[in-house]
N, C-alpha and C positions, 0 to 999 in steps of 0.2 A: 886657917886660911891657906896655909902652905899645902895641906892635903888636897884642898880643892884645886889649887893650881896644878898639882901633880896629876890629879884626875883629869883636869881639862887638857893637860899636855898629852896624857895617855890617849884620850879620845880623839884628839886632833891627829895624833900619829896613826891611830887605828883607821880613822876616816881616810887619810891619805893612802895608807896601804891598801884599803879596800877598793878605792878608786883605781889604784895602779894595777891591781891583780885580778879584778873581776869586771865582767860586763854586766851592767845592771839593766833591768831587774834580775835578781838571782836568788838561788837558794842559799840560806845561811844557817849554820849549825851553832846553836847556843848550847853551852854546858854550864850547869849550876850544881852546887852541892848544898843540901839543907839537912837539918836534923830530921830524922825519920819521924819522931814523935812531934806532933804539932801540926800547924796549918800551912807550912811553907810550900809543900807540893801542890796543894789545892790552890793556893794563892798564885803560884807561878802559872799553873794551868789556866786559871781564870784570866790572867793578863794576856794570854795568847789565844783565848777563846774567840772563835769567829774569823780567824786568820787562815784557816786551813792548815794549821801546824800539825806535824806528826810529833807526838810527845812520847818518849820512852823513859822509864825509870829503872834504876838498878840499886837495890839495897846493898850496903857494904857487908862484908863478911861478918862483922860483929853486930850488925843491925842498927847501929847508932845513926848512920848517915845514909842518905839516898842521893844518888846522882840523877839529875834530870836533864835529858838531852832533847832539844827541840829543833826540828828542821822546819824552816818556814821560808816562803818566798817573799822577799821584800823589794821595794822599789829602788832604794839607794842606801848608801852608807849612813846617811842621817837617820833613816828609819831603824837601822841596826843599833845605832848608839842610843836613840830614844828609848828603845826597848830595854837596853842594859840599864839605863838610868831609871826607868819605870820600875823594873824589878828591884833594883837596889833601894829605891824609895819605899816600896810597898811590902817587901818581904824581909822580916827581921832575921838577921844572922845568915843571910844567903852569901855564898861564895861564888863568884863568877870566874869561870875558867876561860 
């Protein structure tokens, strides 16, 4: 439960910062890291399908990990946070940056 509270606090702080620094709707850049082997990249891409997102991937030097950068226009900070939570829930082993 303590981790959930820390996560809630993190998202509340992020939401506040996004409202303070950005005029919405706006472009938002997500960055995730997943293991290259497996379904993580496709799962992330699927979660942003239909949103007009620009998705770029970059494989690490040793090939074990892939970074996934997603630039997408969203209506408000709540939409940003909802996507972070959706990715965390649906993609095993993902790291959000």
